[in-house]
mmCIF file of the N, C-alpha and C atoms, coordinates in Angstrom:
data_MODEL
# 
_entry.id   MODEL 
# 
loop_
_atom_site.group_PDB 
_atom_site.id 
_atom_site.type_symbol 
_atom_site.label_atom_id 
_atom_site.label_alt_id 
_atom_site.label_comp_id 
_atom_site.label_asym_id 
_atom_site.label_entity_id 
_atom_site.label_seq_id 
_atom_site.pdbx_PDB_ins_code 
_atom_site.Cartn_x 
_atom_site.Cartn_y 
_atom_site.Cartn_z 
_atom_site.occupancy 
_atom_site.B_iso_or_equiv 
_atom_site.pdbx_formal_charge 
_atom_site.auth_seq_id 
_atom_site.auth_comp_id 
_atom_site.auth_asym_id 
_atom_site.auth_atom_id 
_atom_site.pdbx_PDB_model_num 
ATOM 1   N N  . ASP A 1 1  ? 8.667   -5.647  19.613 1.00 0.00 ? 1  ASP A N  1 
ATOM 2   C CA . ASP A 1 1  ? 9.007   -6.697  18.665 1.00 0.00 ? 1  ASP A CA 1 
ATOM 3   C C  . ASP A 1 1  ? 9.611   -7.892  19.388 1.00 0.00 ? 1  ASP A C  1 
ATOM 4   N N  . LEU A 1 2  ? 9.623   -9.021  18.720 1.00 0.00 ? 2  LEU A N  1 
ATOM 5   C CA . LEU A 1 2  ? 10.028  -10.270 19.356 1.00 0.00 ? 2  LEU A CA 1 
ATOM 6   C C  . LEU A 1 2  ? 11.534  -10.480 19.441 1.00 0.00 ? 2  LEU A C  1 
ATOM 7   N N  . ASN A 1 3  ? 12.320  -9.737  18.686 1.00 0.00 ? 3  ASN A N  1 
ATOM 8   C CA . ASN A 1 3  ? 13.783  -9.886  18.652 1.00 0.00 ? 3  ASN A CA 1 
ATOM 9   C C  . ASN A 1 3  ? 14.200  -11.294 18.245 1.00 0.00 ? 3  ASN A C  1 
ATOM 10  N N  . TYR A 1 4  ? 13.537  -11.853 17.245 1.00 0.00 ? 4  TYR A N  1 
ATOM 11  C CA . TYR A 1 4  ? 13.868  -13.170 16.702 1.00 0.00 ? 4  TYR A CA 1 
ATOM 12  C C  . TYR A 1 4  ? 14.507  -12.999 15.334 1.00 0.00 ? 4  TYR A C  1 
ATOM 13  N N  . VAL A 1 5  ? 15.435  -13.879 15.031 1.00 0.00 ? 5  VAL A N  1 
ATOM 14  C CA . VAL A 1 5  ? 15.968  -14.006 13.683 1.00 0.00 ? 5  VAL A CA 1 
ATOM 15  C C  . VAL A 1 5  ? 15.530  -15.372 13.186 1.00 0.00 ? 5  VAL A C  1 
ATOM 16  N N  . LEU A 1 6  ? 14.812  -15.402 12.087 1.00 0.00 ? 6  LEU A N  1 
ATOM 17  C CA . LEU A 1 6  ? 14.340  -16.655 11.518 1.00 0.00 ? 6  LEU A CA 1 
ATOM 18  C C  . LEU A 1 6  ? 15.283  -17.069 10.402 1.00 0.00 ? 6  LEU A C  1 
ATOM 19  N N  . ASP A 1 7  ? 15.849  -18.252 10.515 1.00 0.00 ? 7  ASP A N  1 
ATOM 20  C CA . ASP A 1 7  ? 16.800  -18.755 9.530  1.00 0.00 ? 7  ASP A CA 1 
ATOM 21  C C  . ASP A 1 7  ? 16.127  -19.869 8.741  1.00 0.00 ? 7  ASP A C  1 
ATOM 22  N N  . PHE A 1 8  ? 16.037  -19.696 7.430  1.00 0.00 ? 8  PHE A N  1 
ATOM 23  C CA . PHE A 1 8  ? 15.391  -20.667 6.560  1.00 0.00 ? 8  PHE A CA 1 
ATOM 24  C C  . PHE A 1 8  ? 16.406  -21.240 5.589  1.00 0.00 ? 8  PHE A C  1 
ATOM 25  N N  . PRO A 1 9  ? 16.226  -22.484 5.182  1.00 0.00 ? 9  PRO A N  1 
ATOM 26  C CA . PRO A 1 9  ? 17.131  -23.071 4.193  1.00 0.00 ? 9  PRO A CA 1 
ATOM 27  C C  . PRO A 1 9  ? 16.931  -22.400 2.835  1.00 0.00 ? 9  PRO A C  1 
ATOM 28  N N  . PRO A 1 10 ? 17.919  -22.487 1.954  1.00 0.00 ? 10 PRO A N  1 
ATOM 29  C CA . PRO A 1 10 ? 17.753  -21.916 0.614  1.00 0.00 ? 10 PRO A CA 1 
ATOM 30  C C  . PRO A 1 10 ? 16.499  -22.471 -0.056 1.00 0.00 ? 10 PRO A C  1 
ATOM 31  N N  . GLY A 1 11 ? 15.718  -21.601 -0.644 1.00 0.00 ? 11 GLY A N  1 
ATOM 32  C CA . GLY A 1 11 ? 14.489  -22.007 -1.310 1.00 0.00 ? 11 GLY A CA 1 
ATOM 33  C C  . GLY A 1 11 ? 13.306  -22.174 -0.382 1.00 0.00 ? 11 GLY A C  1 
ATOM 34  N N  . GLY A 1 12 ? 13.504  -21.913 0.913  1.00 0.00 ? 12 GLY A N  1 
ATOM 35  C CA . GLY A 1 12 ? 12.423  -22.060 1.888  1.00 0.00 ? 12 GLY A CA 1 
ATOM 36  C C  . GLY A 1 12 ? 11.383  -20.969 1.728  1.00 0.00 ? 12 GLY A C  1 
ATOM 37  N N  . THR A 1 13 ? 10.161  -21.269 2.116  1.00 0.00 ? 13 THR A N  1 
ATOM 38  C CA . THR A 1 13 ? 9.060   -20.307 2.037  1.00 0.00 ? 13 THR A CA 1 
ATOM 39  C C  . THR A 1 13 ? 8.331   -20.276 3.368  1.00 0.00 ? 13 THR A C  1 
ATOM 40  N N  . VAL A 1 14 ? 7.951   -19.091 3.788  1.00 0.00 ? 14 VAL A N  1 
ATOM 41  C CA . VAL A 1 14 ? 7.182   -18.940 5.016  1.00 0.00 ? 14 VAL A CA 1 
ATOM 42  C C  . VAL A 1 14 ? 6.075   -17.922 4.747  1.00 0.00 ? 14 VAL A C  1 
ATOM 43  N N  . ALA A 1 15 ? 4.936   -18.114 5.365  1.00 0.00 ? 15 ALA A N  1 
ATOM 44  C CA . ALA A 1 15 ? 3.824   -17.175 5.212  1.00 0.00 ? 15 ALA A CA 1 
ATOM 45  C C  . ALA A 1 15 ? 3.601   -16.465 6.541  1.00 0.00 ? 15 ALA A C  1 
ATOM 46  N N  . LEU A 1 16 ? 3.878   -15.174 6.566  1.00 0.00 ? 16 LEU A N  1 
ATOM 47  C CA . LEU A 1 16 ? 3.691   -14.344 7.754  1.00 0.00 ? 16 LEU A CA 1 
ATOM 48  C C  . LEU A 1 16 ? 2.921   -13.092 7.359  1.00 0.00 ? 16 LEU A C  1 
ATOM 49  N N  . GLN A 1 17 ? 2.083   -12.624 8.236  1.00 0.00 ? 17 GLN A N  1 
ATOM 50  C CA . GLN A 1 17 ? 1.444   -11.331 8.004  1.00 0.00 ? 17 GLN A CA 1 
ATOM 51  C C  . GLN A 1 17 ? 2.464   -10.251 8.326  1.00 0.00 ? 17 GLN A C  1 
ATOM 52  N N  . SER A 1 18 ? 2.744   -9.387  7.373  1.00 0.00 ? 18 SER A N  1 
ATOM 53  C CA . SER A 1 18 ? 3.771   -8.371  7.578  1.00 0.00 ? 18 SER A CA 1 
ATOM 54  C C  . SER A 1 18 ? 3.386   -7.364  8.653  1.00 0.00 ? 18 SER A C  1 
ATOM 55  N N  . ALA A 1 19 ? 2.110   -7.247  8.978  1.00 0.00 ? 19 ALA A N  1 
ATOM 56  C CA . ALA A 1 19 ? 1.664   -6.293  9.988  1.00 0.00 ? 19 ALA A CA 1 
ATOM 57  C C  . ALA A 1 19 ? 1.876   -6.803  11.413 1.00 0.00 ? 19 ALA A C  1 
ATOM 58  N N  . LEU A 1 20 ? 2.294   -8.065  11.576 1.00 0.00 ? 20 LEU A N  1 
ATOM 59  C CA . LEU A 1 20 ? 2.459   -8.621  12.920 1.00 0.00 ? 20 LEU A CA 1 
ATOM 60  C C  . LEU A 1 20 ? 3.614   -7.987  13.692 1.00 0.00 ? 20 LEU A C  1 
ATOM 61  N N  . ALA A 1 21 ? 4.669   -7.603  13.008 1.00 0.00 ? 21 ALA A N  1 
ATOM 62  C CA . ALA A 1 21 ? 5.843   -7.054  13.693 1.00 0.00 ? 21 ALA A CA 1 
ATOM 63  C C  . ALA A 1 21 ? 6.679   -6.250  12.708 1.00 0.00 ? 21 ALA A C  1 
ATOM 64  N N  . HIS A 1 22 ? 7.523   -5.396  13.237 1.00 0.00 ? 22 HIS A N  1 
ATOM 65  C CA . HIS A 1 22 ? 8.495   -4.678  12.412 1.00 0.00 ? 22 HIS A CA 1 
ATOM 66  C C  . HIS A 1 22 ? 9.438   -5.715  11.821 1.00 0.00 ? 22 HIS A C  1 
ATOM 67  N N  . HIS A 1 23 ? 9.785   -5.587  10.571 1.00 0.00 ? 23 HIS A N  1 
ATOM 68  C CA . HIS A 1 23 ? 10.655  -6.575  9.946  1.00 0.00 ? 23 HIS A CA 1 
ATOM 69  C C  . HIS A 1 23 ? 11.678  -5.884  9.051  1.00 0.00 ? 23 HIS A C  1 
ATOM 70  N N  . SER A 1 24 ? 12.813  -6.561  8.869  1.00 0.00 ? 24 SER A N  1 
ATOM 71  C CA . SER A 1 24 ? 13.880  -6.043  8.017  1.00 0.00 ? 24 SER A CA 1 
ATOM 72  C C  . SER A 1 24 ? 14.842  -7.177  7.701  1.00 0.00 ? 24 SER A C  1 
ATOM 73  N N  . ASN A 1 25 ? 15.809  -6.886  6.865  1.00 0.00 ? 25 ASN A N  1 
ATOM 74  C CA . ASN A 1 25 ? 16.857  -7.847  6.550  1.00 0.00 ? 25 ASN A CA 1 
ATOM 75  C C  . ASN A 1 25 ? 18.102  -7.516  7.357  1.00 0.00 ? 25 ASN A C  1 
ATOM 76  N N  . ILE A 1 26 ? 18.882  -8.543  7.701  1.00 0.00 ? 26 ILE A N  1 
ATOM 77  C CA . ILE A 1 26 ? 20.135  -8.307  8.401  1.00 0.00 ? 26 ILE A CA 1 
ATOM 78  C C  . ILE A 1 26 ? 21.252  -8.129  7.380  1.00 0.00 ? 26 ILE A C  1 
ATOM 79  N N  . SER A 1 27 ? 22.349  -7.555  7.799  1.00 0.00 ? 27 SER A N  1 
ATOM 80  C CA . SER A 1 27 ? 23.480  -7.325  6.907  1.00 0.00 ? 27 SER A CA 1 
ATOM 81  C C  . SER A 1 27 ? 24.079  -8.646  6.452  1.00 0.00 ? 27 SER A C  1 
ATOM 82  N N  . ILE A 1 28 ? 24.637  -8.636  5.240  1.00 0.00 ? 28 ILE A N  1 
ATOM 83  C CA . ILE A 1 28 ? 25.330  -9.805  4.719  1.00 0.00 ? 28 ILE A CA 1 
ATOM 84  C C  . ILE A 1 28 ? 26.730  -9.381  4.304  1.00 0.00 ? 28 ILE A C  1 
ATOM 85  N N  . ALA A 1 29 ? 27.608  -10.351 4.107  1.00 0.00 ? 29 ALA A N  1 
ATOM 86  C CA . ALA A 1 29 ? 28.985  -10.060 3.704  1.00 0.00 ? 29 ALA A CA 1 
ATOM 87  C C  . ALA A 1 29 ? 29.005  -9.494  2.284  1.00 0.00 ? 29 ALA A C  1 
ATOM 88  N N  . LYS A 1 30 ? 30.077  -8.782  1.948  1.00 0.00 ? 30 LYS A N  1 
ATOM 89  C CA . LYS A 1 30 ? 30.178  -8.146  0.633  1.00 0.00 ? 30 LYS A CA 1 
ATOM 90  C C  . LYS A 1 30 ? 30.165  -9.154  -0.509 1.00 0.00 ? 30 LYS A C  1 
ATOM 91  N N  . ASP A 1 31 ? 30.625  -10.374 -0.265 1.00 0.00 ? 31 ASP A N  1 
ATOM 92  C CA . ASP A 1 31 ? 30.668  -11.382 -1.329 1.00 0.00 ? 31 ASP A CA 1 
ATOM 93  C C  . ASP A 1 31 ? 29.401  -12.239 -1.380 1.00 0.00 ? 31 ASP A C  1 
ATOM 94  N N  . GLU A 1 32 ? 28.410  -11.940 -0.537 1.00 0.00 ? 32 GLU A N  1 
ATOM 95  C CA . GLU A 1 32 ? 27.157  -12.692 -0.528 1.00 0.00 ? 32 GLU A CA 1 
ATOM 96  C C  . GLU A 1 32 ? 26.083  -11.941 -1.320 1.00 0.00 ? 32 GLU A C  1 
ATOM 97  N N  . ILE A 1 33 ? 25.113  -12.700 -1.807 1.00 0.00 ? 33 ILE A N  1 
ATOM 98  C CA . ILE A 1 33 ? 23.988  -12.125 -2.547 1.00 0.00 ? 33 ILE A CA 1 
ATOM 99  C C  . ILE A 1 33 ? 22.698  -12.607 -1.900 1.00 0.00 ? 33 ILE A C  1 
ATOM 100 N N  . ARG A 1 34 ? 21.759  -11.711 -1.713 1.00 0.00 ? 34 ARG A N  1 
ATOM 101 C CA . ARG A 1 34 ? 20.450  -12.073 -1.162 1.00 0.00 ? 34 ARG A CA 1 
ATOM 102 C C  . ARG A 1 34 ? 19.374  -11.632 -2.149 1.00 0.00 ? 34 ARG A C  1 
ATOM 103 N N  . TYR A 1 35 ? 18.421  -12.498 -2.364 1.00 0.00 ? 35 TYR A N  1 
ATOM 104 C CA . TYR A 1 35 ? 17.275  -12.181 -3.205 1.00 0.00 ? 35 TYR A CA 1 
ATOM 105 C C  . TYR A 1 35 ? 16.016  -12.303 -2.363 1.00 0.00 ? 35 TYR A C  1 
ATOM 106 N N  . SER A 1 36 ? 15.081  -11.427 -2.582 1.00 0.00 ? 36 SER A N  1 
ATOM 107 C CA . SER A 1 36 ? 13.783  -11.497 -1.914 1.00 0.00 ? 36 SER A CA 1 
ATOM 108 C C  . SER A 1 36 ? 12.698  -11.605 -2.973 1.00 0.00 ? 36 SER A C  1 
ATOM 109 N N  . PHE A 1 37 ? 11.687  -12.387 -2.668 1.00 0.00 ? 37 PHE A N  1 
ATOM 110 C CA . PHE A 1 37 ? 10.556  -12.549 -3.577 1.00 0.00 ? 37 PHE A CA 1 
ATOM 111 C C  . PHE A 1 37 ? 9.279   -12.440 -2.764 1.00 0.00 ? 37 PHE A C  1 
ATOM 112 N N  . PRO A 1 38 ? 8.824   -11.210 -2.504 1.00 0.00 ? 38 PRO A N  1 
ATOM 113 C CA . PRO A 1 38 ? 7.597   -11.060 -1.719 1.00 0.00 ? 38 PRO A CA 1 
ATOM 114 C C  . PRO A 1 38 ? 6.398   -11.572 -2.503 1.00 0.00 ? 38 PRO A C  1 
ATOM 115 N N  . GLN A 1 39 ? 5.511   -12.245 -1.814 1.00 0.00 ? 39 GLN A N  1 
ATOM 116 C CA . GLN A 1 39 ? 4.309   -12.791 -2.433 1.00 0.00 ? 39 GLN A CA 1 
ATOM 117 C C  . GLN A 1 39 ? 3.095   -12.257 -1.683 1.00 0.00 ? 39 GLN A C  1 
ATOM 118 N N  . TYR A 1 40 ? 2.074   -11.885 -2.415 1.00 0.00 ? 40 TYR A N  1 
ATOM 119 C CA . TYR A 1 40 ? 0.882   -11.308 -1.824 1.00 0.00 ? 40 TYR A CA 1 
ATOM 120 C C  . TYR A 1 40 ? -0.332  -12.146 -2.218 1.00 0.00 ? 40 TYR A C  1 
ATOM 121 N N  . PRO A 1 41 ? -0.781  -13.042 -1.348 1.00 0.00 ? 41 PRO A N  1 
ATOM 122 C CA . PRO A 1 41 ? -1.949  -13.863 -1.692 1.00 0.00 ? 41 PRO A CA 1 
ATOM 123 C C  . PRO A 1 41 ? -3.236  -13.049 -1.580 1.00 0.00 ? 41 PRO A C  1 
ATOM 124 N N  . VAL A 1 42 ? -4.223  -13.481 -2.309 1.00 0.00 ? 42 VAL A N  1 
ATOM 125 C CA . VAL A 1 42 ? -5.531  -12.827 -2.239 1.00 0.00 ? 42 VAL A CA 1 
ATOM 126 C C  . VAL A 1 42 ? -6.276  -13.327 -1.005 1.00 0.00 ? 42 VAL A C  1 
ATOM 127 N N  . GLY A 1 43 ? -7.139  -12.497 -0.457 1.00 0.00 ? 43 GLY A N  1 
ATOM 128 C CA . GLY A 1 43 ? -7.881  -12.849 0.750  1.00 0.00 ? 43 GLY A CA 1 
ATOM 129 C C  . GLY A 1 43 ? -8.763  -14.072 0.589  1.00 0.00 ? 43 GLY A C  1 
ATOM 130 N N  . SER A 1 44 ? -9.249  -14.313 -0.631 1.00 0.00 ? 44 SER A N  1 
ATOM 131 C CA . SER A 1 44 ? -10.129 -15.467 -0.842 1.00 0.00 ? 44 SER A CA 1 
ATOM 132 C C  . SER A 1 44 ? -9.402  -16.785 -0.601 1.00 0.00 ? 44 SER A C  1 
ATOM 133 N N  . LEU A 1 45 ? -8.090  -16.815 -0.770 1.00 0.00 ? 45 LEU A N  1 
ATOM 134 C CA . LEU A 1 45 ? -7.322  -18.026 -0.482 1.00 0.00 ? 45 LEU A CA 1 
ATOM 135 C C  . LEU A 1 45 ? -7.435  -18.385 0.994  1.00 0.00 ? 45 LEU A C  1 
ATOM 136 N N  . PHE A 1 46 ? -7.319  -17.406 1.870  1.00 0.00 ? 46 PHE A N  1 
ATOM 137 C CA . PHE A 1 46 ? -7.413  -17.662 3.306  1.00 0.00 ? 46 PHE A CA 1 
ATOM 138 C C  . PHE A 1 46 ? -8.840  -18.023 3.716  1.00 0.00 ? 46 PHE A C  1 
ATOM 139 N N  . ARG A 1 47 ? -9.831  -17.405 3.078  1.00 0.00 ? 47 ARG A N  1 
ATOM 140 C CA . ARG A 1 47 ? -11.218 -17.767 3.369  1.00 0.00 ? 47 ARG A CA 1 
ATOM 141 C C  . ARG A 1 47 ? -11.498 -19.204 2.951  1.00 0.00 ? 47 ARG A C  1 
ATOM 142 N N  . CYS A 1 48 ? -10.900 -19.638 1.857  1.00 0.00 ? 48 CYS A N  1 
ATOM 143 C CA . CYS A 1 48 ? -11.068 -21.014 1.386  1.00 0.00 ? 48 CYS A CA 1 
ATOM 144 C C  . CYS A 1 48 ? -10.457 -21.994 2.384  1.00 0.00 ? 48 CYS A C  1 
ATOM 145 N N  . VAL A 1 49 ? -9.276  -21.690 2.897  1.00 0.00 ? 49 VAL A N  1 
ATOM 146 C CA . VAL A 1 49 ? -8.626  -22.548 3.895  1.00 0.00 ? 49 VAL A CA 1 
ATOM 147 C C  . VAL A 1 49 ? -9.456  -22.583 5.171  1.00 0.00 ? 49 VAL A C  1 
ATOM 148 N N  . ASP A 1 50 ? -9.901  -21.411 5.633  1.00 0.00 ? 50 ASP A N  1 
ATOM 149 C CA . ASP A 1 50 ? -10.724 -21.346 6.847  1.00 0.00 ? 50 ASP A CA 1 
ATOM 150 C C  . ASP A 1 50 ? -12.037 -22.111 6.688  1.00 0.00 ? 50 ASP A C  1 
ATOM 151 N N  . GLY A 1 51 ? -12.554 -22.162 5.471  1.00 0.00 ? 51 GLY A N  1 
ATOM 152 C CA . GLY A 1 51 ? -13.809 -22.851 5.218  1.00 0.00 ? 51 GLY A CA 1 
ATOM 153 C C  . GLY A 1 51 ? -13.642 -24.326 4.891  1.00 0.00 ? 51 GLY A C  1 
ATOM 154 N N  . GLY A 1 52 ? -12.449 -24.871 5.116  1.00 0.00 ? 52 GLY A N  1 
ATOM 155 C CA . GLY A 1 52 ? -12.213 -26.288 4.845  1.00 0.00 ? 52 GLY A CA 1 
ATOM 156 C C  . GLY A 1 52 ? -12.140 -26.606 3.359  1.00 0.00 ? 52 GLY A C  1 
ATOM 157 N N  . PHE A 1 53 ? -11.694 -25.643 2.550  1.00 0.00 ? 53 PHE A N  1 
ATOM 158 C CA . PHE A 1 53 ? -11.554 -25.799 1.098  1.00 0.00 ? 53 PHE A CA 1 
ATOM 159 C C  . PHE A 1 53 ? -12.883 -26.118 0.408  1.00 0.00 ? 53 PHE A C  1 
ATOM 160 N N  . LYS A 1 54 ? -13.978 -25.546 0.950  1.00 0.00 ? 54 LYS A N  1 
ATOM 161 C CA . LYS A 1 54 ? -15.299 -25.770 0.341  1.00 0.00 ? 54 LYS A CA 1 
ATOM 162 C C  . LYS A 1 54 ? -15.719 -24.553 -0.443 1.00 0.00 ? 54 LYS A C  1 
# 
């Protein structure tokens, strides 16, 4: 694994293939709250991008 921690601003979105590396969340303080919203795009979206949106 790459041993990177990616820090994003609140409301930030990133698209990564989950199979690229082992992933997890780091610990947070007891008074902090973290929410996750996993999104799963359909394969046709990527084919459309690869095809120049045609």
